[in-house]
C-alpha positions in Angstrom: 145.0 103.9 108.5 142.3 102.2 107.8 140.0 103.3 110.0 141.2 107.1 109.2 140.6 106.2 105.7 137.3 105.2 106.2 136.8 108.3 108.3 137.5 110.7 105.2 135.5 108.6 103.1 132.2 108.8 105.5 132.6 112.8 105.8 133.0 113.2 102.2 129.8 110.9 101.9 127.9 112.9 104.4 129.2 116.0 102.7 127.9 115.1 99.4 124.5 113.6 100.9 123.9 116.8 102.6 124.7 118.8 99.3 122.2 116.7 97.5 119.6 117.3 100.4 120.2 120.9 100.0 119.8 120.9 96.4 116.6 118.5 96.5 115.8 121.6 98.8 116.4 124.6 96.6 114.5 122.9 93.9 111.8 122.6 95.8 111.7 125.9 97.1 112.8 127.4 93.5 109.3 125.8 91.6 107.4 127.4 94.7 108.5 130.3 94.2 108.0 130.1 90.3 105.0 128.9 90.6 103.2 131.0 93.0 99.4 131.2 92.9 99.8 127.9 91.2 98.5 124.1 92.8 101.6 122.0 94.0 101.5 118.6 94.8 104.4 116.1 95.0 105.5 114.6 91.8 106.8 110.9 90.9 108.2 109.1 88.3 107.6 105.0 87.6 110.4 103.0 88.0 109.7 100.5 85.1 112.7 98.1 86.2 111.6 97.6 90.0 111.0 95.0 91.5 113.7 92.4 89.9 112.7 89.2 88.5 111.4 86.2 91.0 113.2 83.4 91.6 112.1 79.9 90.6 110.0 81.1 88.0 107.7 82.3 90.8 104.5 84.4 89.5 102.6 86.9 91.4 99.1 86.7 91.9 96.5 89.6 92.8 98.5 91.8 94.6 96.3 92.9 97.4 98.4 94.3 100.2 101.4 96.3 100.5 103.5 97.9 103.4 107.0 99.1 104.5 109.0 97.8 107.4 111.6 99.8 109.8 114.4 98.8 107.2 112.5 100.3 104.4 111.7 97.2 103.1 108.7 96.4 101.0 106.1 93.9 101.5 103.3 92.5 99.8 100.7 89.6 99.9 99.5 88.3 97.1 96.8 85.2 96.4 98.9 82.1 95.0 96.2 79.3 95.2 96.1 77.7 91.7 93.0 78.8 90.9 94.5 82.5 90.7 95.9 81.3 87.4 95.5 79.6 84.1 96.6 76.5 84.5 97.5 75.3 81.0 98.8 78.8 80.1 100.9 80.5 83.1 101.4 77.9 85.7 102.7 74.9 83.6 105.6 73.9 86.1 103.1 73.7 88.9 101.1 70.8 87.0 101.4 67.3 87.4 102.7 66.2 85.3 104.6 69.3 84.6 103.9 70.7 81.6 106.8 73.5 81.0 109.9 74.8 82.3 107.5 77.5 83.9 106.1 78.8 85.7 104.6 78.6 89.3 103.1 80.8 92.2 105.4 82.7 94.7 104.9 82.3 98.5 101.9 84.4 98.9 104.0 86.9 101.7 107.2 88.4 99.8 109.9 90.8 100.9 111.9 93.4 98.8 115.0 95.5 99.5 115.0 98.6 98.3 117.2 97.7 95.3 114.1 95.0 94.3 115.8 92.0 95.6 113.7 89.4 96.9 114.8 88.6 100.5 112.3 86.2 101.6 109.2 84.7 100.6 106.6 82.6 102.9 103.4 81.4 104.2 100.2 79.9 102.4 97.4 77.5 102.8 99.0 74.1 103.5 102.1 75.5 105.1 100.7 76.3 108.6 103.1 75.7 111.8 101.0 76.3 114.6 97.6 76.6 115.9 96.0 78.7 113.2 94.5 78.6 110.0 95.7 80.5 107.0 93.3 82.9 105.4 91.1 81.3 102.6 91.7 84.5 100.7 94.2 86.8 102.3 94.0 90.2 102.2 96.0 93.1 103.1 99.3 93.0 105.0 100.6 95.5 107.6 104.1 95.3 109.1 103.9 97.2 112.7 106.6 98.8 114.8 108.0 96.1 115.7 108.1 94.6 112.2 105.4 91.8 113.0 103.6 90.8 110.0 99.6 91.1 109.9 97.4 89.8 107.6 93.9 89.8 106.9 91.7 87.8 104.6 88.2 88.2 103.0 87.5 84.6 101.8 83.7 83.1 103.0 85.0 81.2 106.3 87.6 84.2 107.0 86.8 85.8 110.3 90.2 86.1 111.6 93.6 88.1 111.4 96.8 86.4 111.5 100.0 88.0 113.0 103.6 86.7 112.5 107.0 87.5 112.8 109.2 88.9 110.0 110.8 85.4 109.4 107.1 83.9 109.1 107.1 82.5 112.6 103.1 82.3 114.5 102.6 85.0 116.6 98.8 85.0 117.3 95.5 84.2 115.5 93.0 87.1 116.4 89.2 85.6 116.0 88.1 82.0 115.3 87.9 80.9 111.4 84.4 80.1 110.0 82.5 82.3 113.0 79.9 84.0 110.3 79.2 80.4 109.4 75.6 79.5 110.4 74.2 76.9 108.2 74.5 75.1 104.6 72.0 75.1 102.1 72.1 72.6 99.0 75.8 72.0 100.1 76.8 75.1 100.1 77.8 77.3 103.4 75.5 80.2 104.7 77.2 83.0 106.1 75.7 85.7 108.6 77.2 89.5 109.3 77.6 90.2 113.3 79.1 93.4 113.7 78.5 93.1 117.0 80.8 89.9 117.6 83.3 90.8 120.3 85.5 87.5 119.4 85.0 87.1 115.7 85.2 89.7 112.6 83.5 89.5 109.7 86.3 89.4 106.3 88.9 92.3 107.3 90.5 93.9 104.4 93.2 95.5 106.3 94.6 96.4 109.6 95.8 99.9 111.2 98.7 100.0 113.9 98.6 102.7 116.9 102.0 102.0 118.2 102.0 104.2 121.1 98.4 103.0 122.2 99.3 99.2 121.4 96.2 98.8 119.8 95.7 97.7 115.7 92.1 98.8 113.9 90.5 96.5 112.1 88.8 97.4 108.8 85.9 94.5 109.3 85.0 94.5 106.4 84.0 93.0 103.5 81.2 91.3 105.5 81.2 93.3 108.7 80.6 97.0 108.9 82.7 98.7 111.3 86.0 99.5 112.7 87.1 97.1 115.6 90.1 98.2 117.9 92.3 95.3 119.4 95.0 94.9 121.8 98.2 93.6 119.6 99.5 91.5 122.1 96.6 89.7 123.6 94.0 90.2 120.4 91.2 91.2 123.3 88.7 93.7 121.4 88.2 97.0 123.1 86.1 99.3 121.2 84.5 99.3 117.7 82.0 101.3 115.8 80.3 102.2 112.2 80.0 105.4 110.2 79.7 108.6 111.8 80.3 106.6 114.7 77.2 105.2 114.8 76.6 101.7 116.3 77.1 99.0 113.5 73.7 98.1 111.9 73.8 94.9 110.1 69.7 94.8 109.5 69.8 98.2 107.9 69.1 98.3 104.1 71.1 100.7 102.3 69.7 100.1 98.8 71.9 101.0 95.9 74.5 103.9 95.9 73.2 106.7 94.2 75.9 109.4 93.0 74.7 112.7 94.8 72.3 110.9 97.2 72.1 110.9 100.9 75.1 109.6 102.0 74.8 106.0 103.8 74.2 105.9 108.1 76.2 102.6 108.0 79.7 101.7 105.7 78.4 100.2 102.6 81.9 98.2 102.7 84.0 97.1 101.8 85.4 98.6 104.7 88.9 99.1 102.9 91.1 100.6 104.8 91.8 102.2 108.8 95.2 104.1 108.7 96.1 106.3 111.9 98.0 109.6 111.0 100.4 111.0 113.4 97.9 113.4 114.7 95.5 110.9 116.5 93.3 110.6 113.6 91.7 107.4 112.1 91.1 107.5 108.1 88.3 104.8 106.9 87.8 104.0 103.6 84.0 102.7 102.9 84.5 101.7 99.0 81.5 101.5 97.4 80.4 104.6 98.7 83.3 106.8 97.6 84.2 108.2 100.4 86.7 108.1 103.3 85.3 109.1 106.8 87.6 110.5 109.6 87.7 109.7 113.3 89.3 110.5 116.9 90.6 107.1 118.0 87.4 107.0 120.7 85.0 106.7 117.2 84.0 110.3 117.3 83.2 111.2 113.6 85.3 114.3 112.5 84.4 114.8 109.0 83.8 113.0 105.7 85.2 113.7 101.8 83.6 111.7 98.7 86.1 111.2 96.1 84.8 110.8 92.6 81.2 110.4 93.5 79.9 109.2 90.4 82.1 106.2 90.4 79.6 102.7 90.7 80.3 99.2 90.8 83.5 98.7 93.1 83.7 102.3 94.0 86.4 105.1 94.5 88.2 104.6 97.7 90.3 101.7 98.1 93.5 102.4 100.1 95.5 105.2 101.5 99.0 106.1 103.1 100.7 109.3 104.2 103.7 111.1 103.0 106.7 110.7 105.2 107.2 114.2 106.7 106.2 114.6 110.2 103.2 116.3 109.7 101.8 113.9 106.9 100.7 116.7 104.7 99.5 114.6 101.8 97.5 111.0 101.1 98.0 109.0 98.5 95.1 107.0 97.7 94.3 104.1 94.7 91.2 103.8 93.2 91.0 100.9 91.4 88.0 101.4 89.5 89.1 104.5 87.8 92.5 103.6 87.3 94.7 105.8 88.9 96.2 107.4 92.4 95.3 110.7 94.1 97.3 112.9 95.6 95.5 114.4 98.3 96.3 117.6 100.7 95.4 116.0 104.1 94.2 119.2 106.2 91.6 120.1 103.5 90.8 116.6 101.6 91.5 118.3 98.5 92.5 116.3 95.4 94.8 117.9 94.1 95.9 115.6 91.3 95.9 112.2 90.0 98.1 109.8 88.2 98.0 106.9 86.0 95.5 105.1 83.5 94.4 101.8 82.7 96.7 99.2 81.2 99.6 97.2 81.3 102.6 98.9 80.7 104.9 100.5 83.4 103.2 103.3 85.1 99.9 102.5 84.0 97.2 100.4 86.3 95.2 97.4 86.0 92.9 97.5 89.5 95.4 99.5 91.7 94.4 98.1 95.4 96.6 98.7 98.2 99.2 101.7 98.2 102.2 102.1 100.9 104.7 105.1 101.0 108.4 104.2 102.2 110.7 106.6 104.3 111.9 108.3 101.2 108.3 109.3 99.9 108.3 106.8 97.1 105.1 105.2 96.4 104.7 101.6 96.1 101.1 100.0 94.6 99.8 96.7 94.7 97.3 95.4 91.4 94.6 92.8 91.9 92.6 90.5 89.6 94.5 90.2 85.9 96.8 93.6 87.3 98.8 91.0 89.8 101.8 92.9 90.1 103.8 95.2 92.4 105.2 98.9 91.3 107.3 101.6 92.4 106.8 105.7 91.7 109.9 107.4 92.6 109.4 110.6 94.4 110.7 113.6 92.6 109.9 116.6 94.7 107.2 119.2 94.4 106.3 120.4 91.5 103.1 122.7 90.3 100.1 120.6 89.0 100.0 120.4 85.1 97.3 122.3 83.2 94.7 119.9 82.8 95.4 117.4 85.8 93.7 119.3 88.6 91.5 117.5 90.8 90.5 114.0 90.0 91.7 114.6 86.6 94.9 112.1 85.9 98.3 113.7 84.8 98.3 110.0 82.7 101.4 107.8 82.8 104.0 109.1 84.9 107.4 107.7 82.7 110.8 108.5 83.0 111.8 112.0 81.6 108.7 113.0 80.2 106.9 115.6 81.4 103.7 114.8 83.3 100.6 116.3 81.9 97.3 114.7 80.8 97.6 111.9 78.2 
């Protein structure tokens, strides 16, 4: 009887899921029919209650990596070293003697389930159990097809990438820490770029995964000026390239970035992302050049797109991820300088619209650094610097782009229950 009852309940739930799915499809189709001729784009709302509070009075520091695993769990890496917090006013619990009941830095690697519950946390300087060195400034997190966890680093001596199992068990260190250190002067370390090094790297920002080829693409990086492709099992370097598929040239003086000027023939950097699409293209963020360059997997240049070209300082192209449909019709891009997320049509690389604004409330941003999309199309963003948080934006289907929010113009803050539009 219990088995038959469960089957009946299961059948009813399945029918409900199918009906809901059909309903969403009908809504999307109706919206498209009603807005014939109008630009259409995915629509989102911030979930102000996600994630749930961390235990143990833990705080997150600058959140500089986010990704989604095969279980649809969300992973972040943040900086949890004491220098990332105000000792007296933020982390009194971590002082000696203890100053207050709250608070203390949480472990740098955190895993959340879909409901926003913390599943686990691990890692950090001083926790090493194996022949590896935790990055001086961990940067970027990628969960591969086997749910292994890859972490880069952009601190001075960080010339390596770490690979772990999901429970934090060490698997492999690719590259040797301190490889860019050449000398000291007045007690300070001197580092030197080497974008031709076959054994080490130069402050890797992020790792892209090509599961079919068993290759990892290192955005290398904050110091070097290249994409470096390695074997995911051995860490052996297989190939590398610079901007436009050129041979990397660390000696080339790129001068200052000038909006509207001749694009730099080398990556200006940081080389901040490297994502591989389902159709075999490699998308690279050249952040301070305000551009995304697209390549074939062998490094052959395909095209480039300039985003918000008047952006100076830290640049506009921080991180990207794709919509979860097989065609990956849309790209979502964080812009930590202009405090927004762009929605881009991948086939044309046209910016359809954007959302967000600078601020501290839910749906606003302070330096949105990293971005990831889950299996249901929801977006997760991690904010660096004083932002230091993770946010979720719930996918609400396809809708017309609001008037006045076309292109790089923002729809404003996507608060639940409010019509989106420029604020």
